[in-house]
SERO-4910 file (N, C-alpha, C, O; in steps of 0.05 Angstrom, whole numbers):
BEGIN
 pado doro    nc1    nc2    nc3   cac1   cac2   cac3    cc1    cc2    cc3    oc1    oc2    oc3
  Unk    A     16    -24     -3     -1     -1     -6     17     22     -4     35     18     13
  Unk    A     19     46    -15     25     60    -15     26     84      6      7     82     21
  Unk    A     44    106     12     42    111     36     21    142     24     15    158     42
  Unk    A     13    148      0      7    169      1    -26    157      9    -41    174     17
  Unk    A    -35    130      6    -58    121     14    -67    117     47    -89    116     59
  Unk    A    -37    113     54    -40    111     83    -48    138     96    -63    143    115
  Unk    A    -32    155     80    -34    180    100    -72    192     91    -83    211    103
  Unk    A    -81    182     76   -104    187     68   -134    171     84   -156    178     91
  Unk    A   -118    149     84   -142    130    107   -137    140    141   -153    137    160
  Unk    A   -108    153    143   -108    153    175   -112    182    176   -112    191    199
  Unk    A   -118    206    151   -136    222    151   -165    235    157   -174    256    167
  Unk    A   -175    207    144   -199    200    137   -208    183    160   -232    178    162
  Unk    A   -190    174    179   -202    160    208   -202    184    230   -221    193    242
  Unk    A   -177    194    230   -169    222    260   -199    239    249   -209    251    268
  Unk    A   -209    241    233   -228    271    237   -252    252    239   -272    266    245
  Unk    A   -258    222    236   -284    208    238   -282    209    266   -297    223    280
  Unk    A   -264    195    275   -257    187    311   -260    213    326   -281    218    338
  Unk    A   -237    230    323   -249    262    333   -280    272    332   -294    275    353
  Unk    A   -292    278    305   -317    282    306   -335    258    320   -354    263    335
  Unk    A   -327    236    315   -352    226    330   -346    225    367   -366    230    381
  Unk    A   -329    220    375   -316    230    400   -336    261    409   -353    262    426
  Unk    A   -325    281    392   -337    307    398   -373    302    394   -387    315    409
  Unk    A   -384    283    374   -407    288    382   -426    276    403   -450    281    410
  Unk    A   -406    255    413   -416    235    430   -425    260    457   -446    262    469
  Unk    A   -399    278    461   -396    294    486   -418    322    494   -425    334    514
  Unk    A   -426    324    458   -441    345    466   -469    343    446   -477    360    431
  Unk    A   -480    314    451   -508    316    434   -523    316    441   -542    306    431
  Unk    A   -524    327    462   -545    334    486   -549    364    473   -572    372    473
  Unk    A   -537    374    467   -534    404    453   -543    412    432   -548    436    426
  Unk    A   -547    385    416   -555    380    384   -578    368    383   -585    356    363
  Unk    A   -593    370    401   -622    353    391   -644    367    366   -661    353    354
  Unk    A   -639    393    361   -660    398    338   -647    378    314   -623    373    318
  Unk    A   -656    369    295   -646    359    268   -626    380    255   -603    378    246
  Unk    A   -639    398    257   -613    417    238   -586    425    249   -565    428    236
  Unk    A   -590    430    284   -562    419    280   -552    400    278   -530    406    269
  Unk    A   -554    372    281   -546    348    275   -534    350    248   -511    343    245
  Unk    A   -544    355    235   -546    358    201   -517    376    190   -501    372    172
  Unk    A   -519    395    209   -502    418    215   -474    403    216   -457    402    197
  Unk    A   -473    393    239   -451    375    251   -432    358    228   -410    363    217
  Unk    A   -446    341    226   -435    321    200   -433    327    175   -425    313    156
  Unk    A   -443    358    172   -433    363    138   -414    376    147   -394    374    134
  Unk    A   -412    388    164   -372    395    174   -362    378    177   -340    379    168
  Unk    A   -368    357    188   -341    331    183   -349    325    167   -325    330    163
  Unk    A   -364    314    139   -367    300    119   -353    325     91   -351    318     67
  Unk    A   -346    355    103   -340    380     86   -308    366     94   -297    356     75
  Unk    A   -293    364    119   -267    362    121   -257    329    113   -233    325    106
  Unk    A   -273    308    113   -269    283     93   -268    291     65   -254    281     48
  Unk    A   -282    304     64   -283    310     26   -258    326     18   -249    322     -5
  Unk    A   -243    349     37   -225    353     30   -197    339     24   -180    343      7
  Unk    A   -199    322     46   -176    305     50   -172    286     33   -150    274     30
  Unk    A   -189    282     22   -199    263     -3   -190    273    -33   -175    264    -50
  Unk    A   -208    298    -32   -193    313    -64   -159    323    -62   -143    325    -80
  Unk    A   -157    331    -27   -129    331    -36   -104    315    -39    -81    321    -42
  Unk    A   -116    291    -36   -102    267    -39   -103    267    -68    -80    268    -76
  Unk    A   -118    268    -84   -122    267   -111   -105    283   -131    -91    279   -151
  Unk    A   -116    311   -109   -110    343   -125    -74    338   -122    -59    327   -139
  Unk    A    -69    347   -105    -36    347    -88    -17    333   -115     -8    350   -131
  Unk    A    -12    311   -118      9    295   -137     -4    314   -159     14    330   -163
  Unk    A    -24    319   -176    -19    333   -196      3    359   -203     18    362   -223
  Unk    A     -1    375   -177     19    389   -180     49    384   -184     59    368   -168
  Unk    A     67    395   -203     91    396   -208    114    413   -204    138    410   -208
  Unk    A     96    436   -193    116    458   -188    117    472   -165    119    456   -146
  Unk    A    117    490   -158    118    500   -129     91    511   -120     91    523    -99
  Unk    A     68    508   -132     39    510   -116     34    488   -101     15    489    -85
  Unk    A     49    462   -102     40    442    -81     55    457    -54     38    461    -37
  Unk    A     67    460    -51     79    474    -26     50    488    -21     32    482     -6
  Unk    A     52    503    -33     34    528    -24      5    518    -13     -5    527      8
  Unk    A     -8    495    -32    -29    487    -16    -23    463      1    -39    454     17
  Unk    A    -10    457      0     -5    427     31     -1    450     51     -9    443     72
  Unk    A     10    476     52      5    481     76    -17    497     88    -23    501    111
  Unk    A    -28    506     67    -58    515     65    -81    490     89    -96    491    109
  Unk    A    -68    469     66    -81    448     79    -86    437    111   -104    434    127
  Unk    A    -52    434    107    -48    426    145    -57    457    158    -62    457    182
  Unk    A    -58    473    148    -66    495    168    -98    497    172   -104    501    196
  Unk    A   -115    496    160   -144    489    168   -143    462    177   -158    463    197
  Unk    A   -137    444    175   -140    426    189   -134    426    222   -152    419    238
  Unk    A   -105    434    229    -93    446    249   -124    465    270   -138    458    289
  Unk    A   -122    486    254   -141    513    259   -165    495    265   -174    508    284
  Unk    A   -184    473    262   -205    474    273   -204    438    287   -224    426    295
  Unk    A   -180    429    286   -184    398    295   -167    402    317   -172    385    334
  Unk    A   -148    419    324   -138    430    350   -148    426    372   -144    407    387
  Unk    A   -168    454    376   -186    457    394   -210    438    402   -222    433    423
  Unk    A   -213    430    373   -229    397    386   -221    375    403   -233    360    417
  Unk    A   -191    379    396   -184    349    405   -177    361    433   -187    346    450
  Unk    A   -162    382    446   -157    393    471   -192    398    484   -199    392    507
  Unk    A   -207    409    465   -234    408    477   -245    374    494   -253    373    517
  Unk    A   -243    350    477   -247    324    482   -231    316    501   -244    310    521
  Unk    A   -207    313    502   -191    303    521   -197    321    545   -203    306    563
  Unk    A   -197    342    551   -203    362    579   -230    354    588   -230    346    611
  Unk    A   -250    355    578   -278    350    581   -288    322    578   -310    316    570
  Unk    A   -267    304    586   -283    283    588   -278    276    624   -295    263    636
  Unk    A   -263    283    633   -259    285    663   -285    315    670   -279    327    691
  Unk    A   -299    321    663   -320    343    663   -346    317    658   -369    315    667
  Unk    A   -335    306    646   -362    283    643   -357    266    668   -375    266    685
  Unk    A   -338    255    673   -325    238    698   -344    246    716   -361    232    726
  Unk    A   -340    276    721   -341    283    749   -382    294    753   -395    297    774
  Unk    A   -391    298    727   -414    296    729   -432    273    730   -456    278    735
  Unk    A   -421    243    725   -428    221    738   -418    214    769   -431    197    781
  Unk    A   -402    224    779   -392    231    807   -415    250    822   -415    251    847
  Unk    A   -429    260    812   -441    280    830   -429    304    840   -435    322    856
  Unk    A   -411    299    826   -378    332    820   -397    356    805   -388    367    784
  Unk    A   -424    365    817   -427    380    789   -411    405    789   -403    411    766
  Unk    A   -401    427    814   -392    448    805   -363    442    798   -352    456    781
  Unk    A   -350    424    807   -324    415    795   -323    414    765   -306    424    750
  Unk    A   -349    396    758   -362    386    722   -354    411    716   -333    417    705
  Unk    A   -377    431    725   -378    460    706   -348    477    702   -342    494    686
  Unk    A   -333    465    723   -308    484    720   -286    477    700   -273    495    689
  Unk    A   -281    446    697   -278    439    682   -285    440    655   -266    442    639
  Unk    A   -310    439    644   -322    442    622   -328    465    610   -336    464    587
  Unk    A   -327    490    625   -305    521    621   -285    518    612   -281    520    587
  Unk    A   -270    515    625   -233    507    616   -230    495    594   -214    506    579
  Unk    A   -243    470    585   -251    461    564   -249    476    543   -229    480    530
  Unk    A   -283    488    536   -287    514    515   -262    530    522   -244    534    505
  Unk    A   -261    539    544   -240    567    546   -209    559    527   -196    575    513
  Unk    A   -204    537    532   -175    531    521   -176    520    486   -156    519    472
  Unk    A   -204    513    478   -214    506    452   -205    527    433   -191    527    413
  Unk    A   -220    547    453   -228    578    443   -196    600    444   -192    620    432
  Unk    A   -179    586    463   -153    600    455   -137    597    437   -122    613    425
  Unk    A   -143    564    437   -116    553    408   -134    566    388   -130    590    387
  Unk    A   -146    560    377   -171    572    351   -156    598    352   -137    597    335
  Unk    A   -157    615    361   -150    638    363   -119    650    356   -109    667    341
  Unk    A   -109    627    377    -80    623    371    -68    620    345    -55    637    333
  Unk    A    -75    595    336    -72    585    307    -76    603    285    -61    605    265
  Unk    A    -98    614    291   -120    632    269    -92    666    263    -87    681    245
  Unk    A    -83    661    294    -67    689    286    -41    682    272    -31    699    257
  Unk    A    -23    651    277     -9    645    274    -11    647    236      6    660    226
  Unk    A    -25    638    224    -34    624    198    -37    659    183    -37    663    159
  Unk    A    -39    676    201    -49    709    191    -32    732    191    -23    742    170
  Unk    A    -30    739    208     -9    757    223     13    750    225     30    757    209
  Unk    A     20    734    245     31    723    261     58    710    249     80    705    260
  Unk    A     50    707    222     63    692    197     83    708    193    105    698    193
  Unk    A     80    736    190    105    766    180    102    784    206     98    809    206
  Unk    A    105    773    222    102    791    251    128    788    258    133    779    281
  Unk    A    153    797    238    181    794    245    192    800    281    176    815    292
  Unk    A    208    793    294    219    798    310    246    807    300    259    793    285
  Unk    A    256    834    312    276    829    311    297    826    336    297    841    355
  Unk    A    315    803    331    341    796    357    359    799    357    375    781    351
  Unk    A    367    828    367    392    832    377    410    822    394    403    817    417
  Unk    A    432    818    388    452    795    397    486    798    397    503    793    380
  Unk    A    486    804    414    525    812    420    533    793    421    527    775    437
  Unk    A    552    792    400    573    760    400    603    784    402    610    804    389
  Unk    A    616    769    426    652    774    435    658    757    414    645    740    402
  Unk    A    686    769    410    697    749    388    729    770    400    737    792    392
  Unk    A    742    749    424    760    771    432    796    767    410    817    777    418
  Unk    A    797    754    388    808    764    370    797    784    351    812    788    332
  Unk    A    776    795    352    769    812    333    787    834    336    799    840    357
  Unk    A    790    850    304    812    871    295    788    901    307    768    908    294
  Unk    A    796    913    329    776    942    341    767    953    319    746    964    323
  Unk    A    776    953    295    765    971    267    742    957    264    725    972    255
  Unk    A    730    926    268    705    915    272    691    917    302    677    898    310
  Unk    A    695    937    314    681    938    333    653    948    330    649    972    324
  Unk    A    636    933    334    601    944    333    594    936    304    573    942    293
  Unk    A    612    923    296    602    919    272    574    896    268    567    874    278
  Unk    A    566    913    250    524    901    247    519    880    233    513    889    211
  Unk    A    518    856    233    510    836    218    484    827    217    478    816    237
  Unk    A    461    828    196    435    818    197    434    790    185    439    787    161
  Unk    A    431    776    195    420    745    179    393    734    186    380    722    204
  Unk    A    391    745    159    370    723    149    375    691    145    396    679    143
  Unk    A    349    682    144    346    638    129    324    631    136    310    638    155
  Unk    A    318    609    110    290    599    113    271    613    103    251    614    116
  Unk    A    272    628     75    257    648     70    229    625     50    208    634     40
  Unk    A    237    600     50    215    588     33    203    589     24    183    575     25
  Unk    A    212    619     -4    188    622    -12    171    622    -31    160    642    -42
  Unk    A    169    592    -37    152    574    -62    122    575    -36     99    574    -45
  Unk    A    127    577     -6     98    571      6     77    592      3     53    586      3
  Unk    A     89    624     -1     66    638     -5     52    649    -35     63    648    -56
  Unk    A     25    658    -31      8    658    -48     30    697    -57     44    712    -44
  Unk    A     18    698    -93     34    728    -88     26    752    -79     36    773    -86
  Unk    A      9    750    -64    -10    775    -49      8    766    -22     -4    774     -2
  Unk    A     22    757    -18     30    750      8     54    783     16     71    793      1
  Unk    A     43    795     50     59    825     41     86    823     61    102    841     64
  Unk    A     86    800     72    115    786     94    150    792     74    170    801     84
  Unk    A    147    787     54    178    801     30    180    831     38    195    841     54
  Unk    A    165    842     25    167    869     23    165    876     52    183    893     57
  Unk    A    151    870     74    160    881    100    183    873    111    197    887    125
  Unk    A    188    849    104    217    847    119    242    857    105    264    856    116
  Unk    A    239    866     79    273    876     60    266    914     72    280    932     65
  Unk    A    250    916     84    239    943     89    255    941    120    271    959    128
  Unk    A    248    917    135    247    922    159    286    923    168    300    938    182
  Unk    A    289    892    145    323    897    145    341    925    149    355    932    167
  Unk    A    331    938    118    347    956    102    343    982    127    360    999    128
  Unk    A    315    984    151    323   1006    166    343    994    187    351   1009    205
  Unk    A    351    968    188    366    973    216    393    980    209    410    980    227
  Unk    A    401    988    180    424   1002    171    453    987    171    474   1000    173
  Unk    A    451    955    167    473    942    171    490    937    150    488    931    126
  Unk    A    512    943    170    539    943    151    540    916    126    549    919    104
  Unk    A    527    886    138    529    868    116    504    853    126    494    855    148
  Unk    A    497    838    104    472    819    106    475    797     90    476    799     66
  Unk    A    479    765    108    478    743    100    454    726     98    437    736    113
  Unk    A    444    702     86    427    693     80    442    663     91    463    652     84
  Unk    A    424    655    108    442    617    108    424    595    102    423    574    116
  Unk    A    411    599     81    401    576     66    368    571     66    355    585     81
  Unk    A    355    552     47    330    547     45    313    570     37    291    576     45
  Unk    A    334    589     11    310    614     -2    287    602    -10    266    611     -1
  Unk    A    286    586    -23    273    559    -35    257    522    -24    267    502    -13
  Unk    A    234    528    -31    233    496    -22    238    478    -38    238    455    -29
  Unk    A    245    482    -65    255    457    -81    258    477   -108    280    484   -117
  Unk    A    242    483   -116    237    502   -150    259    537   -151    256    555   -133
  Unk    A    274    539   -169    286    562   -174    269    581   -186    279    602   -196
  Unk    A    236    574   -186    223    590   -205    197    604   -178    175    615   -178
  Unk    A    214    595   -159    196    606   -125    210    634   -131    194    652   -129
  Unk    A    228    641   -136    240    667   -127    234    690   -151    242    713   -154
  Unk    A    212    668   -170    212    698   -192    185    719   -181    180    741   -191
  Unk    A    176    711   -165    160    743   -156    171    756   -137    160    777   -129
  Unk    A    192    748   -129    205    775   -111    236    780   -111    251    793    -96
  Unk    A    239    767   -134    274    779   -137    272    821   -146    290    836   -150
  Unk    A    251    824   -145    258    857   -145    256    867   -118    271    884   -109
  Unk    A    235    853   -104    238    857    -77    263    851    -58    266    864    -38
  Unk    A    276    835    -63    301    820    -48    324    833    -61    346    833    -50
  Unk    A    320    846    -90    348    868    -89    351    890    -77    372    899    -71
  Unk    A    330    899    -71    323    922    -53    348    919    -25    359    938    -14
  Unk    A    352    896    -19    359    895      8    395    912      5    409    914    -15
  Unk    A    399    920     29    428    933     26    443    933     53    437    932     77
  Unk    A    464    934     41    488    931     67    515    942     61    527    930     43
  Unk    A    528    963     74    558    967     59    578    953     54    596    962     40
  Unk    A    579    923     65    601    906     51    590    889     48    595    867     57
  Unk    A    562    897     27    551    862     19    529    851     34    519    856     56
  Unk    A    521    833     13    494    816     16    515    788      7    528    791    -14
  Unk    A    518    765     21    525    744     15    498    723     36    481    727     54
  Unk    A    509    697     16    488    678     24    503    644     16    517    637     -2
  Unk    A    494    634     34    507    600     31    478    580     22    457    592     25
  Unk    A    476    561     16    454    545      3    439    530     29    454    530     48
  Unk    A    418    519     32    401    498     46    393    471     34    388    473     10
  Unk    A    391    447     44    378    432     39    362    435     18    368    428     -5
  Unk    A    337    447     27    319    458      2    330    467    -36    325    458    -58
  Unk    A    343    483    -25    358    502    -47    357    474    -72    349    474    -95
  Unk    A    362    462    -62    380    437    -87    353    425   -101    356    412   -122
  Unk    A    333    429    -92    316    413   -109    309    381    -97    288    371   -104
  Unk    A    322    370    -83    320    342    -78    294    331    -74    288    309    -83
  Unk    A    277    343    -61    255    332    -50    223    327    -80    201    317    -76
  Unk    A    231    336    -98    228    330   -122    239    301   -145    261    292   -152
  Unk    A    212    294   -152    221    275   -173    217    282   -196    196    279   -209
  Unk    A    249    298   -209    247    309   -237    255    277   -267    267    256   -266
  Unk    A    241    291   -285    233    274   -308    274    261   -309    283    239   -304
  Unk    A    285    281   -315    315    273   -316    338    287   -295    335    309   -284
  Unk    A    363    270   -292    383    284   -277    386    315   -275    385    331   -257
  Unk    A    389    316   -310    386    341   -329    375    360   -324    386    382   -323
  Unk    A    349    355   -319    331    375   -312    327    387   -284    313    406   -279
  Unk    A    345    367   -261    355    369   -233    367    388   -241    358    410   -234
  Unk    A    393    387   -259    425    408   -250    412    438   -259    417    459   -247
  Unk    A    391    436   -285    376    464   -289    369    480   -269    375    503   -266
  Unk    A    356    465   -255    341    480   -234    375    483   -221    387    502   -230
  Unk    A    384    472   -208    401    483   -191    413    507   -209    404    530   -204
  Unk    A    422    506   -218    432    521   -247    421    549   -245    434    569   -244
  Unk    A    396    546   -246    376    573   -247    375    585   -221    379    609   -216
  Unk    A    370    570   -207    370    580   -176    395    593   -172    393    612   -156
  Unk    A    416    590   -180    440    612   -167    440    636   -183    449    658   -176
  Unk    A    421    627   -219    424    652   -223    410    675   -220    415    697   -229
  Unk    A    385    664   -199    379    680   -188    382    693   -171    369    713   -167
  Unk    A    397    685   -157    403    682   -128    422    718   -134    421    741   -125
  Unk    A    431    710   -145    457    727   -164    445    752   -172    455    774   -169
  Unk    A    417    745   -187    399    774   -199    398    784   -178    409    806   -177
  Unk    A    388    776   -157    375    783   -126    392    798   -112    380    815    -98
  Unk    A    419    798   -109    438    812   -109    454    805    -88    469    819    -76
  Unk    A    446    771    -84    462    756    -61    493    742    -83    494    733   -106
  Unk    A    515    748    -63    533    735    -70    532    712    -57    528    708    -33
  Unk    A    540    689    -83    537    656    -60    568    652    -54    588    656    -67
  Unk    A    564    643    -29    601    622    -12    591    602    -16    574    594      0
  Unk    A    598    584    -40    600    554    -42    626    543    -41    642    539    -59
  Unk    A    628    536     -7    654    522      0    684    543    -11    704    537    -24
  Unk    A    672    569      1    686    596     -7    698    615      9    695    607     33
  Unk    A    710    636      9    709    654     27    709    681     14    714    681    -10
  Unk    A    702    712     31    713    735     20    730    744     38    740    724     48
  Unk    A    738    760     48    756    784     60    731    803     72    712    814     60
  Unk    A    736    803     90    719    833     95    743    858    110    753    856    133
  Unk    A    748    876     94    764    897     99    761    934    113    759    955    100
  Unk    A    760    930    139    761    956    146    786    975    158    794    975    182
  Unk    A    793    989    140    827   1002    138    845    989    152    846   1001    174
  Unk    A    856    976    151    879    952    156    876    931    164    895    915    162
  Unk    A    851    923    175    837    903    187    817    885    173    797    893    160
  Unk    A    822    861    178    813    846    156    802    818    176    814    806    194
  Unk    A    784    815    168    760    787    183    763    775    153    774    787    134
  Unk    A    750    745    152    743    728    143    709    729    137    697    737    156
  Unk    A    696    722    118    671    720    121    665    683     85    669    683     60
  Unk    A    656    658    107    663    636    100    639    623     91    624    622    110
  Unk    A    629    614     73    618    598     76    608    566     55    611    563     31
  Unk    A    599    551     69    598    524     61    565    515     50    544    525     58
  Unk    A    567    492     28    549    490     20    533    467     33    547    450     43
  Unk    A    509    464     35    489    452     63    515    423     71    531    408     60
  Unk    A    506    430     95    521    405    104    508    394    127    508    407    148
  Unk    A    494    364    127    470    356    146    481    325    153    501    313    144
  Unk    A    461    318    171    468    291    181    438    277    153    419    289    142
  Unk    A    446    254    153    419    234    136    397    240    155    397    237    180
  Unk    A    371    252    133    370    240    105    378    268     89    378    268     64
  Unk    A    385    293    103    402    315     92    424    319     71    446    321     81
  Unk    A    422    319     51    441    325     34    467    339     52    464    357     70
  Unk    A    490    327     43    517    342     52    541    341     26    558    325     20
  Unk    A    531    374     14    559    383     -5    578    398      6    593    409    -11
  Unk    A    583    403     27    597    429     46    628    413     38    630    391     28
  Unk    A    649    430     46    679    426     33    687    440     68    702    459     71
  Unk    A    682    434     77    699    460    105    726    475    102    731    499    103
  Unk    A    750    444     95    775    465     94    768    477     69    768    502     70
  Unk    A    760    464     42    766    495     11    756    511     28    770    531     27
  Unk    A    730    514     52    722    535     52    741    559     61    748    580     50
  Unk    A    746    546     85    774    563     96    793    568     89    806    581    105
  Unk    A    806    560     60    838    560     46    832    594     52    814    610     49
  Unk    A    862    594     62    871    630     59    862    643     83    868    666     88
  Unk    A    845    624    101    832    654    119    860    651    150    854    658    172
  Unk    A    881    643    146    882    634    177    905    654    186    922    662    171
  Unk    A    903    664    215    910    691    230    896    704    228    903    727    234
  Unk    A    863    700    218    836    730    216    817    713    230    813    688    228
  Unk    A    805    729    243    777    711    250    757    705    232    758    719    212
  Unk    A    739    687    232    728    670    208    693    674    220    687    672    244
  Unk    A    673    679    201    647    676    214    636    654    191    637    666    170
  Unk    A    628    631    187    614    618    176    582    615    174    567    611    193
  Unk    A    577    617    153    548    613    131    548    582    140    567    569    132
  Unk    A    529    567    155    528    538    147    496    538    157    489    551    177
  Unk    A    478    522    141    456    515    136    449    503    171    432    515    185
  Unk    A    462    480    180    446    458    189    462    466    211    486    467    206
  Unk    A    455    472    235    469    476    267    483    452    278    502    456    293
  Unk    A    472    418    271    483    393    270    516    399    257    538    393    268
  Unk    A    513    408    239    541    422    227    567    419    244    586    403    242
  Unk    A    561    445    265    583    461    274    586    441    302    604    451    317
  Unk    A    572    410    316    585    398    331    598    375    310    619    364    315
  Unk    A    588    372    294    604    346    278    634    355    271    655    342    275
  Unk    A    631    382    258    657    382    239    664    411    242    689    415    242
  Unk    A    648    433    246    663    465    242    675    467    272    692    485    274
  Unk    A    669    454    293    676    470    327    717    459    329    736    471    339
  Unk    A    718    429    313    745    431    307    760    454    297    783    458    305
  Unk    A    747    471    275    766    486    257    772    513    267    761    517    288
  Unk    A    783    527    260    782    566    268    760    580    262    762    599    247
  Unk    A    740    573    272    716    582    267    701    600    289    686    590    306
  Unk    A    708    630    287    693    643    314    669    641    323    659    634    344
  Unk    A    659    649    298    625    637    300    608    635    267    605    647    246
  Unk    A    599    603    283    579    600    254    552    616    258    545    627    279
  Unk    A    539    615    239    514    622    232    495    615    221    490    626    199
  Unk    A    472    590    233    464    577    217    431    582    228    425    599    244
  Unk    A    408    558    212    385    568    218    374    540    209    382    522    224
  Unk    A    352    529    183    344    499    184    328    491    205    316    470    201
  Unk    A    324    503    232    307    483    249    280    496    255    263    489    271
  Unk    A    281    525    229    255    543    245    238    540    267    214    545    268
  Unk    A    256    528    289    244    525    316    226    507    313    221    497    335
  Unk    A    212    498    296    191    487    285    159    496    281    138    485    278
  Unk    A    170    522    284    147    547    285    129    539    303    105    539    297
  Unk    A    137    531    326    114    527    344    137    530    370    161    532    366
  Unk    A    127    531    393    137    535    420    137    558    443    131    581    435
  Unk    A    144    557    470    137    583    478    165    599    492    184    587    502
  Unk    A    163    627    489    178    635    500    171    666    513    161    686    503
  Unk    A    180    662    538    176    685    558    193    680    576    197    662    592
  Unk    A    206    709    569    232    719    589    257    702    580    263    697    556
  Unk    A    266    697    594    285    671    586    290    652    582    309    639    574
  Unk    A    256    644    592    248    618    587    236    608    558    215    620    550
  Unk    A    245    593    546    243    582    519    235    554    522    241    539    541
  Unk    A    218    546    497    220    516    494    202    510    460    182    521    450
  Unk    A    222    488    448    201    483    427    204    456    417    227    452    413
  Unk    A    190    438    412    192    405    411    225    404    398    241    386    405
  Unk    A    230    420    385    263    433    366    277    425    382    291    410    369
  Unk    A    285    424    405    304    418    429    303    392    425    325    383    430
  Unk    A    283    370    416    297    343    421    301    331    396    298    307    395
  Unk    A    308    346    373    319    336    345    345    353    346    366    341    341
  Unk    A    344    384    353    374    398    348    377    406    380    360    421    389
  Unk    A    392    400    392    401    408    421    398    439    415    380    452    426
  Unk    A    421    455    396    420    485    388    402    495    375    408    506    354
  Unk    A    377    495    383    355    502    354    349    528    352    333    533    335
  Unk    A    358    549    366    352    574    370    372    597    389    372    595    414
  Unk    A    392    620    373    396    630    396    434    625    393    446    617    373
  Unk    A    448    631    421    474    632    413    482    606    432    473    597    453
  Unk    A    499    601    418    510    576    444    542    580    431    550    590    409
  Unk    A    558    565    460    586    567    454    598    548    474    594    543    498
  Unk    A    620    538    450    635    511    472    667    507    463    672    495    443
  Unk    A    691    521    482    710    526    488    720    546    460    733    542    440
  Unk    A    708    565    471    703    594    449    699    589    428    708    605    411
  Unk    A    687    569    420    676    572    386    647    580    392    637    574    413
  Unk    A    633    592    374    601    605    378    594    594    351    607    589    330
  Unk    A    562    591    360    542    591    344    516    598    344    499    590    360
  Unk    A    514    614    325    480    624    331    461    606    314    469    596    293
  Unk    A    431    603    324    419    595    303    386    602    300    367    593    313
  Unk    A    386    624    277    364    637    276    338    619    270    340    601    252
  Unk    A    314    623    284    296    607    275    276    611    256    254    601    258
  Unk    A    288    632    229    279    635    200    257    659    202    246    669    222
  Unk    A    255    663    179    237    682    174    217    678    157    203    697    151
  Unk    A    213    650    146    197    643    138    181    615    149    183    606    172
  Unk    A    163    603    128    147    571    138    148    559    119    152    568     96
  Unk    A    143    526    128    137    507    109    120    486    124    115    483    148
  Unk    A    115    476    108     86    459    114     59    464    132     38    458    122
  Unk    A     61    473    154     45    479    167     47    519    164     62    534    176
  Unk    A     30    526    146     38    562    138     23    577    156      0    585    154
  Unk    A     48    581    184     46    598    211     67    596    226     88    583    222
  Unk    A     59    614    249     82    603    274     70    606    295     50    619    290
  Unk    A     71    601    312     58    595    341     79    604    361     99    590    365
  Unk    A     76    634    376     99    630    394    129    623    384    141    606    397
  Unk    A    139    631    366    160    635    357    157    645    331    154    635    309
  Unk    A    159    678    343    157    696    314    172    687    292    187    668    298
  Unk    A    174    696    263    192    703    246    221    722    260    222    744    272
  Unk    A    241    703    250    263    727    262    280    738    242    286    721    225
  Unk    A    292    766    237    310    774    236    336    783    265    334    791    288
  Unk    A    357    775    245    376    775    267    390    791    259    398    791    236
  Unk    A    398    816    286    421    833    282    437    827    305    430    828    328
  Unk    A    465    820    294    489    809    318    509    829    311    519    832    289
  Unk    A    513    841    330    534    865    332    556    850    346    555    834    365
  Unk    A    583    861    326    600    839    342    624    856    360    628    879    355
  Unk    A    636    844    376    649    868    393    676    841    408    676    816    404
  Unk    A    698    860    426    727    838    426    729    844    458    747    838    474
  Unk    A    702    859    463    700    858    499    677    850    503    654    856    497
  Unk    A    692    831    520    659    827    543    648    842    562    658    862    572
  Unk    A    620    829    569    609    856    587    615    853    608    610    871    625
***
């Protein structure tokens, strides 16, 4: 049985089970026939949508597939996350009611309703305004060997835009460019996953991206999605042409690619190096990076490295003279909690370094949670990020 058919069956069973349990819990409020009909019509609507998606999505051979998958996932989560929360919590209210604990039963029932409503509003915000409610994360990074002329050097890091996830009227890219330029950075870097798979995803946004400006240039490395390895191409040549066009599009948009190479950044008589490697991750993610090649000629100078996948830091980079590595990739799973100094995301169970600044033996890593989204078309508790890094050679 094909994976797609298994997903179809699992999806239908989940909707049917969820709605059946919900109906069992609220049927006393659905005594009128019209209410019963409306309830089951809404359930049939979602099951029909899952069936349509099963047959519709495989017909899409371009960037629009990601857009429609994201919309479908978001709508299902929007309606079925609150239902599931209500069902689980309200079970305790039903049990207490059977035990004649009526006041406690009412409190838990109202709690279930409140949490369900809150989760609906939270997800709705995440898939509307929340997906482009960018947060500028100011991060000072101390590099002891940093030349004095680079004290206060300001780097804006962007990552994981996934341009194919957006519709043509998405306002986020223009807003992102304006917010970045308002920071007046010395350098702009992008750490991979500009697209989901197709070079053509950049076409609607190239003119906007060309407006990114920094005194010392705009640079980029590649991410796992940029290579188009998640698509069944008709021929290997077609995939190669897609990657070739991707690099052309990046250059047209004003990005200088650092594919296992480096460039000097010079202020006065002082020099540091910006290096970049192609994506290098753990299986099943591809690894095209060549770190020794990327660092050739940088000896004796501080090095800032662009590498998409944060796991590359512990796997290899930490053994090389790289003062600071900038990464993305994790998205912080686009869901989590950040309250003051407390932060949590399920991403931590996959990537110990999933968002923020990390240091081991004088080597530092900063992981951005990214500016875009993939799969779920939104963000919950993990606002899309614009990172502003200020370099210094003086610790606080």
